[in-house]
C-alpha positions as CSV (number, residue, x, y, z in Angstrom):
1,M,-42.7,50.5,39.9
2,S,-41.1,53.9,40.5
3,I,-39.0,55.7,38.0
4,F,-36.0,55.2,40.3
5,Q,-36.5,51.4,40.5
6,F,-36.9,51.2,36.7
7,Q,-33.7,53.1,36.2
8,V,-31.8,50.8,38.6
9,N,-33.1,47.7,36.9
10,Q,-32.2,49.2,33.5
11,H,-28.7,49.9,34.7
12,H,-28.4,46.3,35.9
13,Y,-29.7,45.0,32.6
14,N,-27.2,47.1,30.7
15,F,-24.3,46.0,32.9
16,F,-25.0,42.3,32.6
17,H,-25.6,42.6,28.9
18,F,-22.2,44.3,28.6
19,V,-20.5,41.6,30.7
20,F,-22.1,38.8,28.7
21,F,-20.9,40.2,25.4
22,I,-17.4,40.8,26.7
23,C,-17.2,37.1,27.9
24,F,-18.6,35.9,24.6
25,Y,-16.1,37.7,22.4
26,F,-13.2,36.8,24.8
27,F,-14.2,33.1,24.4
28,I,-14.3,33.4,20.5
29,V,-10.8,35.1,20.5
30,I,-9.3,32.4,22.7
31,S,-10.8,29.6,20.6
32,I,-9.4,31.1,17.4
33,V,-5.9,31.6,18.9
34,N,-6.0,28.0,20.3
35,T,-6.9,26.6,16.9
36,L,-4.0,28.5,15.2
37,I,-1.5,27.4,17.8
38,N,-2.5,23.8,17.3
39,L,-2.5,23.7,13.5
40,P,0.1,21.1,12.4
41,S,3.1,22.5,10.6
42,F,6.2,21.0,9.0
43,N,9.4,21.1,11.1
44,S,7.4,21.6,14.3
45,I,6.0,18.1,14.5
46,K,7.4,17.6,18.0
47,T,4.4,19.7,19.2
48,Y,1.7,17.6,17.7
49,H,-1.8,18.2,18.8
50,P,-3.7,15.0,19.8
51,I,-5.8,15.2,16.6
52,M,-2.6,14.3,14.7
53,S,-3.0,10.7,15.8
54,D,-6.0,10.5,13.5
55,F,-5.3,8.6,10.3
56,K,-7.1,11.0,8.0
57,V,-5.0,13.9,9.2
58,K,-1.8,11.9,8.6
59,A,-2.9,10.8,5.2
60,G,-3.8,14.4,4.5
61,L,-0.3,15.5,5.3
62,A,1.0,13.0,2.8
63,Q,-1.4,14.3,0.2
64,M,0.4,17.7,0.5
65,L,3.4,16.1,-1.2
66,K,1.5,14.9,-4.2
67,G,3.1,15.7,-7.5
68,G,6.5,16.3,-5.9
69,V,10.0,14.8,-5.6
70,I,11.5,13.5,-2.4
71,M,15.3,13.4,-2.4
72,D,17.8,11.4,-0.3
73,V,20.4,13.6,1.3
74,V,23.3,12.9,3.7
75,N,24.0,16.4,4.9
76,S,22.6,19.9,5.1
77,D,24.5,21.1,2.0
78,Q,22.8,18.4,-0.1
79,A,19.5,19.2,1.6
80,K,19.8,22.9,0.5
81,I,20.5,21.8,-3.1
82,A,17.4,19.7,-3.0
83,E,15.3,22.5,-1.6
84,R,16.6,25.0,-4.2
85,A,15.8,22.5,-7.0
86,G,12.2,22.4,-5.8
87,A,12.1,19.1,-3.9
88,C,8.9,18.8,-1.8
89,A,10.8,17.0,1.0
90,V,14.1,15.4,1.8
91,M,15.0,12.0,3.2
92,A,17.8,12.4,5.8
93,L,20.2,9.4,6.0
94,E,23.9,8.9,6.6
95,R,24.6,6.9,3.4
96,I,22.7,6.7,0.2
97,P,21.3,3.3,-0.8
98,A,24.1,2.6,-3.3
99,E,26.7,2.9,-0.6
100,M,24.6,0.8,1.8
101,R,24.4,-1.9,-0.8
102,K,28.1,-2.0,-1.2
103,S,28.9,-2.1,2.5
104,N,27.4,-5.4,3.4
105,Q,27.0,-4.0,6.9
106,V,24.0,-3.7,9.2
107,C,22.3,-0.5,8.2
108,R,20.4,1.3,11.0
109,M,18.6,4.6,11.8
110,S,20.8,7.6,11.1
111,D,22.4,9.6,13.9
112,P,19.7,12.1,15.2
113,K,22.3,14.8,15.3
114,M,22.8,14.6,11.6
115,I,19.0,14.6,11.0
116,K,18.5,17.5,13.3
117,D,21.2,19.5,11.4
118,I,19.3,19.0,8.2
119,M,16.0,20.0,9.8
120,N,17.6,23.2,11.1
121,N,18.8,24.1,7.6
122,V,15.8,23.6,5.3
123,K,12.2,24.7,5.4
124,I,10.8,21.8,3.5
125,P,9.6,18.6,5.3
126,V,12.3,16.2,6.5
127,M,11.9,12.4,6.5
128,A,14.0,9.8,8.2
129,K,14.2,6.0,7.9
130,C,13.8,3.4,10.6
131,R,14.3,-0.4,10.3
132,I,11.3,-2.6,9.5
133,G,9.8,-3.6,12.8
134,H,12.0,-1.4,14.9
135,F,9.4,0.6,16.7
136,T,12.0,2.0,19.2
137,E,13.9,3.7,16.3
138,S,10.6,5.3,15.2
139,Q,9.9,6.4,18.8
140,I,13.2,8.2,18.7
141,L,12.5,9.8,15.3
142,E,9.1,11.0,16.5
143,A,10.7,12.5,19.6
144,L,13.2,14.2,17.4
145,G,10.4,15.9,15.4
146,V,10.8,14.6,11.9
147,D,7.9,15.2,9.6
148,Y,7.6,11.6,8.3
149,I,9.1,8.3,9.1
150,D,10.0,5.7,6.4
151,E,9.8,2.1,7.6
152,S,12.4,1.1,5.0
153,E,13.6,-2.1,3.5
154,V,16.8,-0.3,2.6
155,L,17.9,-0.6,6.2
156,T,18.5,-4.0,7.8
157,P,15.2,-5.4,9.1
158,A,14.9,-5.6,12.9
159,D,11.9,-7.9,12.9
160,T,11.3,-10.8,10.5
161,V,7.7,-11.3,11.6
162,Y,6.1,-7.9,12.3
163,H,6.1,-4.4,10.8
164,I,5.6,-1.4,13.1
165,D,2.1,-0.7,14.4
166,K,2.0,2.8,13.0
167,T,-1.4,3.6,14.5
168,K,0.4,4.2,17.8
169,F,2.3,7.1,16.4
170,K,1.3,10.7,15.7
171,V,3.8,11.2,12.9
172,P,2.9,9.9,9.4
173,F,4.6,6.8,8.1
174,V,5.8,5.9,4.6
175,C,6.1,2.2,3.6
176,G,7.2,0.3,0.6
177,A,5.1,-2.3,-1.4
178,R,5.4,-4.4,-4.5
179,N,1.7,-5.4,-4.9
180,L,-1.8,-4.6,-3.6
181,G,-1.5,-7.1,-0.7
182,E,1.7,-5.5,0.7
183,A,0.2,-2.0,0.2
184,L,-3.0,-2.7,2.1
185,R,-1.3,-4.5,4.9
186,R,0.9,-1.5,5.5
187,I,-2.1,0.8,5.3
188,N,-4.0,-1.4,7.8
189,E,-1.0,-0.9,10.1
190,G,-1.4,2.8,9.8
191,A,0.9,3.9,6.8
192,A,-0.2,7.3,5.4
193,M,1.8,6.9,2.2
194,I,2.8,4.0,0.0
195,R,5.8,3.9,-2.3
196,C,6.6,1.1,-4.7
197,K,9.9,-0.4,-3.6
198,G,11.9,-0.7,-6.8
199,E,15.4,-1.8,-6.2
200,A,17.2,0.9,-4.3
201,G,20.8,1.9,-5.0
202,T,20.9,0.5,-8.6
203,G,20.0,3.2,-11.0
204,D,17.9,0.5,-12.7
205,V,14.2,1.6,-12.8
206,S,12.8,-1.7,-14.1
207,S,11.7,-3.0,-10.7
208,A,9.9,0.2,-9.8
209,V,8.1,0.0,-13.2
210,D,7.2,-3.7,-12.4
211,H,5.9,-2.8,-8.9
212,I,3.7,0.1,-10.0
213,R,2.2,-1.9,-12.9
214,T,1.5,-4.8,-10.5
215,I,-0.2,-2.6,-7.9
216,K,-2.3,-0.9,-10.6
217,K,-3.2,-4.3,-12.2
218,D,-4.1,-5.8,-8.8
219,I,-6.5,-2.9,-8.2
220,E,-8.0,-3.3,-11.6
221,E,-8.6,-7.0,-11.1
222,A,-10.0,-6.5,-7.6
223,S,-12.4,-3.9,-9.0
224,K,-14.0,-6.5,-11.2
225,L,-15.2,-8.5,-8.3
226,K,-19.0,-8.4,-7.8
227,S,-20.0,-11.0,-5.2
228,E,-19.5,-10.7,-1.5
229,K,-18.0,-14.2,-1.4
230,D,-15.3,-13.3,-3.9
231,I,-14.4,-10.1,-2.1
232,V,-14.2,-11.8,1.3
233,E,-12.0,-14.6,-0.2
234,L,-9.6,-12.0,-1.8
235,A,-9.4,-10.1,1.5
236,E,-8.5,-13.3,3.3
237,K,-5.9,-14.1,0.7
238,L,-4.3,-10.6,1.0
239,R,-4.6,-10.8,4.8
240,V,-6.5,-7.4,5.0
241,P,-9.8,-6.3,6.4
242,V,-12.8,-6.6,4.0
243,D,-13.9,-3.0,4.4
244,L,-10.4,-1.8,3.4
245,L,-10.5,-3.9,0.2
246,I,-14.0,-2.6,-0.5
247,Q,-12.8,1.0,-0.3
248,V,-10.2,0.2,-2.9
249,I,-12.8,-1.6,-5.1
250,E,-15.2,1.4,-4.9
251,T,-12.6,4.1,-5.6
252,K,-10.3,2.1,-7.9
253,K,-7.3,3.4,-6.0
254,L,-5.4,3.2,-2.7
255,P,-6.8,5.3,0.1
256,V,-3.4,7.0,0.5
257,V,-0.9,8.6,-2.0
258,L,1.2,6.2,-4.1
259,F,4.8,7.4,-4.8
260,C,7.4,5.4,-6.6
261,A,11.0,4.7,-5.6
262,G,14.0,2.6,-6.4
263,G,16.3,3.1,-9.4
264,V,15.1,6.6,-10.5
265,S,18.1,8.3,-11.9
266,T,17.0,10.5,-14.9
267,P,14.2,13.0,-15.7
268,A,12.8,10.4,-18.1
269,D,12.6,7.8,-15.3
270,A,10.6,10.2,-13.2
271,A,8.3,11.1,-16.0
272,L,7.8,7.4,-16.9
273,L,6.6,6.5,-13.4
274,M,4.3,9.5,-13.3
275,Q,2.7,8.5,-16.6
276,L,2.2,5.0,-15.1
277,G,0.1,6.5,-12.4
278,C,2.4,7.5,-9.5
279,D,1.5,10.5,-7.3
280,G,5.2,11.5,-6.9
281,V,8.7,10.2,-6.9
282,F,11.5,9.3,-4.5
283,V,15.1,9.8,-5.8
284,G,17.9,8.2,-3.8
285,S,21.4,7.6,-5.2
286,G,20.7,8.9,-8.7
287,I,21.1,12.6,-8.0
288,F,24.2,12.9,-5.8
289,K,26.0,10.1,-7.7
290,A,25.8,12.2,-10.8
291,K,28.5,14.6,-12.0
292,N,26.2,17.7,-11.8
293,P,23.7,17.0,-9.0
294,E,22.2,20.6,-8.9
295,R,21.3,20.4,-12.6
296,L,20.0,16.9,-12.4
297,A,17.9,17.6,-9.3
298,K,16.2,20.5,-11.0
299,A,15.6,18.5,-14.2
300,I,14.0,15.6,-12.3
301,V,11.7,18.0,-10.4
302,D,10.7,19.7,-13.7
303,A,10.1,16.4,-15.4
304,T,7.9,15.2,-12.6
305,T,5.8,18.3,-13.0
306,H,5.6,18.3,-16.8
307,F,5.6,14.5,-17.2
308,N,3.2,14.5,-20.1
309,D,5.0,17.1,-22.2
310,P,7.6,15.4,-24.5
311,A,9.1,18.8,-25.7
312,K,9.8,19.9,-22.1
313,L,11.1,16.4,-21.2
314,L,13.5,16.7,-24.1
315,E,14.8,20.0,-22.7
316,Y,15.1,18.6,-19.2
317,S,17.0,15.5,-20.4
318,T,19.6,17.4,-22.5
319,D,23.2,18.2,-21.4
320,L,22.9,16.8,-17.8
321,G,26.5,15.6,-17.7
322,E,27.6,12.1,-16.5
323,L,24.9,10.2,-14.7
324,M,25.0,7.5,-12.1
325,A,26.6,4.4,-13.7
326,G,24.4,2.0,-11.7
327,I,24.1,-1.8,-11.8
328,S,21.7,-4.0,-13.6
329,I,19.1,-5.7,-11.4
330,D,19.7,-8.9,-13.4
331,S,23.2,-9.1,-11.9
332,I,21.9,-9.1,-8.3
333,K,21.2,-12.4,-6.7
334,D,17.6,-13.0,-5.7
335,N,18.4,-13.3,-2.0
336,E,20.4,-10.0,-2.1
337,R,17.6,-7.9,-3.4
338,L,16.3,-5.2,-1.0
339,E,12.8,-5.3,-2.5
340,K,12.4,-8.8,-1.0
341,R,12.5,-7.4,2.5
342,G,9.1,-7.0,4.1
343,W,6.1,-9.3,4.3
């Protein structure tokens, strides 16, 4: 080979080597940019990446709210109060549960215009409610771009047989439960968060306490099962897949976060439920039915964070002003209780 031929070949080698590395680094940069663009973020859920349909991703989004307080709000001003108080999310609805209970009217999904106004005025996640079984309302809410959907017993159920198949949606769902069976059925349908139902709109926390204790007791009893026969029988009784029940037995907890709701109206209520094993708290009528909602909202958030510190709880519970009067659950007829909705 002549010196001239060697130099030509060397130039070709250097040129192709240069082109290869340019293409390689260009591919790396494009991949990184594409990944960043498709990362899920709150208040931009309407641009979900297809991976968001995966249950683990949706359950992971719900985990991000753990230890926080989610507050019901009916307008952007209330949403701003909740955000300033430290709420981890807000639930946008046209009327708080206490007013829904009094109305005796059919309660439906809120006007998307109102929900969108709240979304545009806060940076924290925004949830919205749909009726049990009303998958079209949930389709509308997903198209709107809410961060979570609550298939809620507070609204008038649309279907008395089926809940929504939540696996068909990219947005995470929250669902209520009173016991392990209800919780696992909702999770099997695709719920990414469970909240004990309590009795919404009352200011009476006793049902919420009963539900969280029942769920915890049911998990404890299930965890004692050793034989395959007993586990299969319990799964059939609860109407859930065996592998889902086995997961609970092995971990001694639900595979999603467990919040508490219904009747929470004081910092002490929130701390009580956290001490009983909740991962966070929903507060509905309690805050904005109080005389000083700003002060109460902050106190409930602080109490949820420091739920095991009696000295701090004393501080948070002092001089809050007049609280929600509420109604005793014992005064509500059994067939009028919202917690009974769902199956």
